[in-house]
C-alpha positions as CSV (number, residue, x, y, z in Angstrom):
1,M,-13.6,39.0,-22.2
2,L,-9.9,38.3,-22.9
3,E,-10.3,34.6,-22.4
4,K,-12.5,34.3,-25.5
5,L,-9.9,35.9,-27.8
6,P,-8.3,33.2,-30.0
7,I,-4.9,34.9,-29.8
8,V,-4.5,34.5,-26.0
9,H,-2.4,31.4,-25.2
10,R,-3.8,29.2,-22.5
11,I,-1.6,26.4,-21.1
12,D,-2.7,22.8,-20.4
13,V,-2.8,22.0,-16.7
14,Q,-2.1,18.4,-15.6
15,Q,-2.1,17.3,-11.9
16,G,-1.9,13.9,-10.2
17,N,-1.2,10.4,-11.4
18,V,-1.6,9.4,-15.0
19,V,-3.1,5.9,-14.8
20,T,-3.9,4.1,-18.0
21,Q,-6.5,1.3,-18.6
22,E,-3.5,-1.1,-19.4
23,Q,-2.1,-0.4,-16.0
24,V,-5.4,-1.0,-14.3
25,D,-5.9,-4.2,-16.3
26,Q,-2.8,-5.6,-14.6
27,L,-4.1,-5.1,-11.1
28,R,-5.2,-8.4,-9.4
29,P,-6.7,-9.0,-6.0
30,G,-4.1,-10.1,-3.5
31,M,-1.3,-8.0,-4.9
32,T,1.0,-6.5,-2.2
33,R,1.3,-2.7,-1.7
34,Q,4.8,-2.9,-3.3
35,Q,3.5,-4.6,-6.4
36,V,0.7,-2.0,-6.8
37,R,3.2,0.9,-6.2
38,Y,5.5,-0.6,-8.8
39,L,2.7,-0.8,-11.3
40,L,0.9,2.5,-10.7
41,G,3.4,4.7,-8.8
42,T,3.0,6.4,-5.5
43,P,-0.7,7.3,-4.8
44,L,-1.6,11.0,-4.8
45,I,-3.5,10.6,-1.6
46,Q,-2.5,8.4,1.3
47,D,-4.8,9.3,4.2
48,T,-3.2,8.8,7.6
49,F,-6.7,8.1,9.1
50,H,-7.5,5.5,6.4
51,P,-4.1,3.7,5.7
52,E,-5.9,0.9,4.0
53,R,-7.0,3.2,1.2
54,W,-5.0,4.7,-1.7
55,D,-6.4,7.3,-4.1
56,Y,-5.0,8.0,-7.5
57,V,-6.4,11.2,-9.0
58,Y,-5.6,12.7,-12.4
59,Y,-6.9,16.1,-13.5
60,F,-6.3,17.5,-17.0
61,K,-7.5,21.0,-18.0
62,P,-6.6,21.8,-21.6
63,G,-6.0,25.4,-22.6
64,R,-9.2,25.3,-24.5
65,G,-11.8,22.7,-23.8
66,E,-13.5,20.8,-21.0
67,P,-11.5,19.5,-18.0
68,Q,-11.1,15.8,-17.5
69,E,-10.7,13.9,-14.2
70,T,-10.0,10.3,-13.4
71,K,-10.3,8.8,-9.9
72,I,-9.2,5.4,-8.8
73,T,-9.5,4.1,-5.2
74,L,-7.7,1.0,-4.1
75,V,-8.6,-0.7,-0.8
76,F,-6.2,-3.0,1.0
77,R,-7.0,-5.7,3.6
78,D,-4.2,-7.4,5.5
79,E,-1.7,-5.5,3.3
80,R,-3.2,-7.1,0.1
81,L,-5.2,-5.4,-2.7
82,H,-8.9,-6.2,-1.9
83,E,-11.0,-3.8,-3.9
84,I,-10.8,-1.4,-6.9
85,R,-13.2,1.5,-7.2
86,G,-13.4,4.5,-9.5
87,D,-13.5,5.5,-13.1
88,L,-11.2,2.7,-14.4
89,R,-11.7,-0.9,-13.5
90,P,-9.8,-4.0,-14.8
91,R,-11.5,-5.5,-17.8
92,P,-12.6,-9.1,-17.1
93,D,-11.1,-10.3,-20.4
94,A,-7.8,-8.6,-20.0
95,E,-4.8,-10.8,-19.5
96,P,-2.0,-9.6,-17.3
97,V,1.0,-8.4,-19.2
98,S,4.2,-10.3,-18.4
99,H,7.4,-8.3,-18.5
100,K,9.4,-11.3,-17.7
101,R,11.9,-12.3,-20.3
102,T,14.2,-15.2,-20.4
103,V,17.6,-14.4,-21.7
104,V,19.9,-17.2,-22.6
105,V,23.6,-16.3,-22.4
106,P,25.8,-18.7,-24.2
107,P,28.9,-19.9,-22.3
108,Q,31.9,-17.8,-22.8
109,E,35.2,-19.4,-23.7
110,R,38.1,-18.2,-21.6
111,K,40.7,-16.3,-23.4
112,P,44.3,-16.6,-22.2
113,E,45.4,-13.6,-20.1
114,G,47.8,-11.3,-21.8
115,I,51.2,-10.4,-20.5
116,L,50.0,-7.0,-19.0
117,T,47.1,-8.7,-17.2
118,R,49.5,-11.3,-15.7
119,F,51.9,-8.6,-14.7
120,W,49.1,-6.6,-13.0
121,H,48.0,-9.7,-11.1
122,W,51.6,-10.3,-10.1
123,I,52.2,-6.8,-8.7
124,T,48.8,-6.7,-6.9
125,F,49.2,-10.2,-5.4
126,R,46.1,-11.5,-7.2
127,S,45.8,-15.0,-8.4
128,H,46.1,-15.7,-12.1
129,R,42.7,-17.3,-12.2
130,H,39.5,-15.3,-12.4
131,E,37.1,-15.7,-9.5
132,E,33.9,-17.3,-10.5
């Protein structure tokens, strides 16, 4: 009876791994376990009797409303991703997101060492040149 009163606060309950469609779209057959773990995180279930299978489960029960559950099962063969099963699958038209960026660092001109730096090098028996 108290559950139906609008003044009673009910908390949201979240459990498991949050896995988005964008993350699943980046999965590719042949990925290593390390690559998958980097992308999706540690699986919620790693069965010792089925080490080739990883299960990602997410459960969300809002304070008011219907619960939602998402399950994704990844199967590995020879330590490589072989199969994806579950509620989310990679979209065939999705392109992998590249997080690689090329950064060009311009060459730095060497500034002459100040007197304190030269003195410090002298008392610590270091050479006056910077190691490269």
